[in-house]
N, C-alpha and C positions, 0 to 999 in steps of 0.2 A: 591346654587342646594339642593333638597331635597331628601331625600332617596329615596321616590315613583318616582321621576324623572329620578333619576339613576336606578332604576330598570327597569322603561318602555323604557328609552333608550337602555340597555342590552339586553332586549326581542325582539328589532327590528334589533339586530345585529350588533347596533355601536360599535368601541372601548371602553374598561371598563377606565373612568378614574383612574388616579393613585390618589386618594384623601383619607383622612382620613376617609371623610364619607364612601366613598364605603368598605374599607376594614370593617366597622361595620356593613354590611348587613349580617344578618345569613346565612350560607352557604344553609340550608335547608328551605324553606318558606312551611307555611301550604300547600299552592295550589301544590307547589312543591310535598309536602310528599303524597295527596290527589292523584295526578295524577300516579306516582309512584303505590300508593295502588289499583289504578283503571286499571292499564295497564295490568298486567296478566288477570284478567278476559275478560277484552276488546279483547284483543288478541286471547285468546283463544276459546272466543264466537263468534269472526268472522271468525277466519279462522279453527278453529276445531269443536265446539260444532255445530252451525248451519248449516254448511254442511255436518257433520255425522248425526244428525238428521233427515235431509232429505235424506239423503243416506238408512236408515234402514226403510221408510215409505214402506208398501205394495206398491206392482206396478207389470204391466207386461212388463216394459222395459228390453231390453237386459243387462246384465251384462258384456260389452262388452270395448274393448280398449277406444271408444267414451266416455262412462259413466266414466271410471277410467282417462282419460285427461281432462274430464268436471269438476271432482272432483278436479283435481291438480291445474285447472284453479282458481276455486270457493276458494281454498285455500291461494294461490297467491294473489289474490285480496282480500281475507279478511283481510291477513297479512299487506299489504299495505294501505288498508283502515284505520285499525287498529295506522298505523306511520303518516298517515295526522293526525286522532283526536288527538294522543299524541305529536303531533309536539309542540314547542315552538311559532312558527311563522306561521300566517294563510297563507295558499297556497290554496286560493278559486279556484283557475284553474285546479291544480291536486287532491283537495279534491273531486271538482265534476267529474271529472274524474275516480278517483276509483271507487266514490259510484255509477256513471252507468255502468262500469265493473263488481263492485261485483253482482248488482242486475241484471241487464240485460241481461249480460254474465256470471253470474254464477252460481246464487243461483236458478234464475228462469228457465234459461237451465237443469241445475241439476235436478231440480223437473220434469223437461218434461220428461228428461231421466229413472228418477226412476219409472215414473207412466206410459211411454210408449204412453203418447198424446202429441201434438203440436198445435200449434195455427194455424200455417200455415203448410201445408203438407211437408214433406222433399221429393224430389221425385226421388234424385238420389239413388247411391250405399250408403252403411252405411259407407264406406272408404271416402267417400265425408264428410260426418261430422265428422268424425275422423281429417281429414285434417283441416277443416273448425274451429274447436277447439284449433287445435294446431297452426294455424296460428294467431288466436286471442291470444294465450298465448306468441308467439312470437311479436306481436305487443306490446304486454304490456310489455315484458322484453325490449323490443324497445325503450319504453316511459322511462323506469327507466333508463335506459343508455343515453338519452339524457339529462335526467334531471343532470346525475353524470356529463356529458360534461360541463353543464351550470354551474356548481360549480367551474370548474376548470379554468373557462375565464378570462384572465388577465383583467386588467382597469376596474374592478368593482368599485372600488372606483372614477373613473373618471367618469364612468355612474353617479355618483351618485351627482356630482356637474353641469349636466346638468341642464338647465333653465326648471323646470318643465312646463307642459301644465295647462292652465287654463281656465275657462269658462269667457268669453267675455261678460260682463253685457247687452249690447245693443243687441248683436246678442244674447243674451239668449230671450230678447224680443221678437225677430223677429221669433225664433222658437216657442215660444209659440203662435204667430198669425199665424203660419203654423200648428201648432197642432190643435187650433180650426177650422181651414179652413178644411184641411186634414178631420179630426174627420166629421166636419158636411156633409163633401160631402158624405163620406161614410152612415152617419146614413139617407141621403136625399134619397140616392141611394138604399137604403134597404129599404125604406117604413117606417120611423120613429124609434124612441128609441125602442120601445113596443118589435120590432121583435128581439132585441139582449136579450130579457129575457122570450126567448121561448125554444126554443133548436138548435142544430148545424144542424140538418136536416133541418130546417126552414129557417138559416143562409143561407143554400145551394141553396134552393128554391129562396128565395130572389136574392141571385148573380144571378143565372141562369135568372129567368126573368128581371133581370137589364140589360141585356145583357152584363155581365161583364164575363161570362165562354163559352169560345167556344170549339168546339170538339178538335180542331186542335191547340188549345193557349190558356195557362192560363196565359198568362203575364199581362194582363188586369185587372184579380182580383188578383194577386198579387199585383200589385202596387196600386191599389184603396184602397185592404185591408190593405198594407204596410202602406200607407200614411195614414190611418185614425186611425192606433193605435200605431205606433212606435214612430213619432214625440208627441204623450200625452205621453207616457209613459217615455221619457227622460226628456221631458220638467218638468214633475212631479217630477220625479228622482231629477231634478238639484235643484229645488225649494225646495224639501224636505231636502235637506244636507243643503243648505242656511238656513233655518228656524233652522235646529237642531245644525250649529255649528255658528250661529251670534244669538248673543243679540240685535244687532243693525236691524236685519231681523224680529227676531221674534216682533219690536214695529212697523214697518210699517204695517199699515192696508191695504197699496195697495198691499206688498207680500204677506199678510195672504189670501187677496180676490182672487187674481190670484192663491195660490195654493189650495185654496178650489173648484174651477171652475175647476182646472186640476183635482183633485180628482173625482168630480163629473163627468168629462168627461170620465176619464178611469173607473169609475164606469159602466160606458154604455158599452164602445166600446173595453175594457178591462176585464171584468168580467168573472167568469169561466164558465158560462152557454154558452155563444156564442163562446168560444173559446178552443182549442184544449189544453188538462190537462198539456201538454208540454211547452205551451205558458204560460197560467196562472203560472205553476211552474218558469218560467224567471222571470215574473213580480213580485211573492212573495221573491224569492230567492234576485232579484236586491233590492227591497225596504226593507228587512231584514238587507242587510247589508250597506244600504244608511243611514237607523235610526241609526244602531247601528255601527258604520265604523270600531271601534277599539276593539270590545269585542271579545277576545280567547273563554271565555266561550260560547258565542253564538254559535261562529265557531263550536266549538267541538259538542253541542246539536244540532246543524243545520245539521251536518252530521249523527251524532248519529240516531235522529229522522226520517233521510230521509231512514235509512233500514228500519224502524218500518213501514211508511209510502208507501213505495214502494211493502212492504208484504202486507199490511193489506187495507190499504186505497185505492191506484193507482186504482189496478184492479175493486174497487167499484165504481170510481168517474166518470164514464160514464154515469151516469144517465140523464145528459141533451144531450148527443149524438141526442137521436130520440125524438120524439114527443110522445105523450101518445098512441097513435095509435099503434104505431110501438115499444113501450118500449116493454123490455122483462125481467123481473127482472131474476138476475143470482141466481138459487138455487146451494149449495154444501154442503158437507157433511164432505169435506176433506179440509183442510187449504193448500193443495197443488195444490188444481184445479184452483182458479184463475189462478196461475203462470204458468199453462198449457194450457189455455182454452182463456186466454186475449190477452194483447197486447207484450208480450215478446218474438216476432218471430223473433230476431235479428240472432242468430246463426243459427237457420234454413233456413232464408234467405240468409245469407252468404254462406252457403253448396248449395242451391239452385243456387247460383253465381257461384260458383265452376263448378257445372254440368252442367251449361250454356256455361260456356264458353271452359271446356271439350269436350263438345258436337260438336266440330269442328266450334264454333263460334268466339274464339280466342278472345284476349283482344284487346281494343278498343284503346290504346296506347294516352291517354290524350283527346278522342274524348268525355266521359261522362263530365269529370271535365271542357272543355270548354263550354259547354252546360250549366251547373251550373255558369260557370262565367259570359257569356255571355246570362243570362237567360232572360234578358229585350228586346232581339231582337224577334221581330215576325217572326212565322213560315210563313207567307206571303212574308218576305225578306229572310229567311232561311230555304227552304224546307227539307232539310234535318238535321234539328236541333234535334240531340238526347232528348228522353222522360228521365222521370224519372228512375234511375235504379230499383228502384220495380216497377215501370209500367211494365218496359222490361221483366224482369224476370216474373210478374206475368202475362201477356199475351202469354210468351213462356211456361208457366207452366200450361194454360188456366184456371187460378182461375178467379172465377166470379167478384170478389172483388180483385183489382188490386192497391187498395191503401195503399201498403206494404212499411215495413220498408226497409232499405237498410244501415247499419249500415256501419261506414267510414271505419271499415276495407275492407269491399266488395268494396266500392267506388274506395278505392286506390286500391283494388288487380285485378279488372276487367280493370282498366285503365293500370297498370304500373307492376303487376305479382307479387310476393310472395319479391322479392328483392326491386322492387318502393315502395310497402307496409311498409316494413320495415323502409325504407329510410325515409318515410314518417312518421312514429311514433316516427323516433328519432329525427326529426324536432319539431314535436310536441310537445316531452317532454321537448326540449331545450327551444322553444318558451315559454313554461308554467312556466320553473324553472325561467326565466327571468322575465318574466313579474310577477308573484309570489313575486320574490325576489322585486323588486321595488314599488309592493303595500305593501310589509310589511314594506318598509323604510320610505315610504311617506303618507301611510293613517293612519296618527297617530293624536293624539288630539292636536297638535300643527297645522296640516294643513290648509290651509286657505280653506274658505268655496266653493271657485272655483277651488280647487283641483279636474281636470279632470280624473286622475288615481282611486281615490277614488271612482268617479261616472262607470267609464267604466267597470272594471274589475268585479265587480258583476253582472252588464249586462251580459257582455261575459261568466262569469260562469254559470249564469243561463240560458242563449241560448244554451250553449254547450250543454246539453243534446238533445236539439233538434239537433244539426249538427253532435252530436255520434250516435242519432240513425237513421238520413239519410231518406229519400233520400237527397242528397244537393242541388239539383237544388229546391226542395218544399223550403228550407231554406234561399235561396240566397234572395230571396225579400226582407224579413226584414234585411238582413244581410246589403243588398246594402244602403237601407234607412238608417238604424243605422250612417252607416259608414257616409252618406252626413250629418244628423244632427249633429255629433258630429264634424264633420269637420267645420259646419256654425260656431258654438260656440267656437272653439279651439282658444287661444292666448297665446303667449309667452311672453307678456307684463306683466309688474308686478305692473304696477301705479295705483295706486286710482281712475283714470279716467274710467277705463275698468274693473276692477276687482268688484268680488262680495265683500260686505263688511258689 
């Protein structure tokens, strides 16, 4: 065993061997010293400098308890995001959670509070906004408590001895066929490949002309679009990992040809022109960590650059939402204005959800969640099927555009109240920590090409931005289809006849 192998093994949390070679490793490596040198400016930058820089900008916002609570939330999220970047173990799920919280629930709402401008009106009293920010902070603390509980869970060594899930080779071939068939059906239904390179508005019009979207049900659209995009992405990710990790696969012209065909297919159905930005972020995030599965440096860079992209790129990345006739370029003289006028309406919508419930509508006690889980049931069979939470709140507000977000805080709160919301975030933190632990243990250089956890965790981490933003009903279709695709290719057998080699 080389010194490098010892160091890699220790990095993923395995017990340190008591060998002479191990004692010869320097106490401080150059990478460790570099990380410690960057830790102070990184933590101060995310948790203090950037929030205070936003706070001192000129604006008409009220300097009240809602603003100061928002500042506390932003600084807390910045500290936790810094911890995710500086950790020695890659925590994809926790890292994506804190990246979302820092930008969508932290910096952007803080900018809105300072400027006194919001992308979606907050219709209730100011106290409802203060309560919403406080509940977001409570949810974040509960997430951390769940992560701490996961560390104390006994039997973790026993979990490491469980047989890992792998990709079944023959079923992978079947998934590739399903991907080509599903994407071909979507392309034909929408009128050919050219429509995927126009705009999202044109895609919506094509969906309506194809009869996939009805006023009372979006199940048909969700299923067809899901089967047209999700199997293609998952099959491409599996083939990508196969080529990256297997020299034998790189010598096979059949595997390379299938990979190229899947790449071309994804360039059509999963490109950033015809898809929402959050979905393309899922594609990009999952592909990045499939190609570079063990790079801690890339993990740190991805989280750090994620803040920059969310601040600068993301608000202006909706160029292809409308066609040329309806597109209006966004002009601003302030770096904070895009955060106040564009997509980050999550805290405001949570406040509106609180106002909605307190205006004698009451909690739904699981009804909204049931609608998300049973998304595929058509309204003709379930006349009282609940709509998206964002749509419900938008219609109650009298909004013209009801395609509004409903963050998971609001989804849990409208169903189960503050106690249920807190318990839900404890469970989320616990689950994320357990999955991140297994990913760090098993997504290593020596992992087999068909290691399923090395494929699914980056996919879930990328899609978590959509789940956290909400509404859950809109996100459920692709989740269910992805689960079916992964179940199709999963095997626990470790023989040469079924595994990827």
